[in-house]
Steps between C-alpha positions, in 0.01 A plus 500: 500500500624747245773742597405852563539766247785737552417862413814704416452849611712815544450662849653829396200549293239407749305711748290366783184526315631249241581233761154329462556490128839323545359245742175445307694343212687266718371134515294437821745393769246383742134398506417726784676791334364453156206721583722772622370815672171465301378254761346728768550313823499669830800427717719436197734735321727461192850610415636496162875526475767543226878519565758535232842664552483794722117554472235360713134550404217415752118513461279450806129442481256471787118528566410847634312323780826362642685832454224745611217299661255595216499475122266778396612853416555726803169619638610735769802696623634211720499256205662751279770550761565120511514482120750793473719371774509150343580635160797692644643201679458257211714728291796393702581129468702512816172510687439144407827339416865492581794432271857410617709802587781347312326528173483886527154522346315830472148556388481709188124478420177458703155487349162427665178417318178486688189328372149577634266306287191723558392573138182347408380489865220773437406330184445174672299669776277684252432194296423266794293773675286547190455129469381464843255786495341387177473121591175414682633177638675498837719207406630663187569825673695321763699324233582833346619642840730192543641556154565867585689391827721264305563764229583756764738261672681415179521869396693596813779246461831697450871438516801725534824471311844636609800486264862563610823510308832456664858558383738277670886583489606145617230260367720204581397555860130527421441147617164541678213721571335520844136583506379726781149538374351243729586728786356824347212343336385217747178417286732358232630158602632371167712652236514309167820601307587419135803634343795477270867540600720511201355220281366300799128503590360409831181504719496520883261549764591709807312485821526645855728217601703503177558857387836482334530451121818369354606673180777258416449333155 
């Protein structure tokens, strides 16, 4: 098996939004993680991690269904309230993870990106409805309706992303990360982690029974 490619990067020049770019050029470190957060799988979330020197960068991806209970854009005041509250919580990494006190880490950046894939829904509806009304065969009309259902289901898949940046005064004590997300987000039962610590790459899977991630090279 070929050795993984090492990408030399400078954390002082990075922002959380560039973490995906950093990790995307790394050689795949695990078959299950090779697909990354592009694999929309309910119950499964992803964490990208980069640690070098005093800077820790984290990027969390999860299906909206596991975070909110729905994947469409908010349709009423209650759903809007849930969305706003979640966005506020996700800006703070401490809601989902704990770092050793001895490392003296403080969060310096927190970004949240929501994704509601609703564009094109009306276009699919109009197209299928027109097809159904102009087709004189019941079977074909039923087929058009089924295609519409599948298109509607696909259109409403959405994921959220939260990115956090930490500055740690004593990074030599940053030996592990404890994931608390399983308690706050019970619909998520598996967290697939890929990252780079210094020049070392790794892939791990955390579960409800194994929620601590070692950060030692």
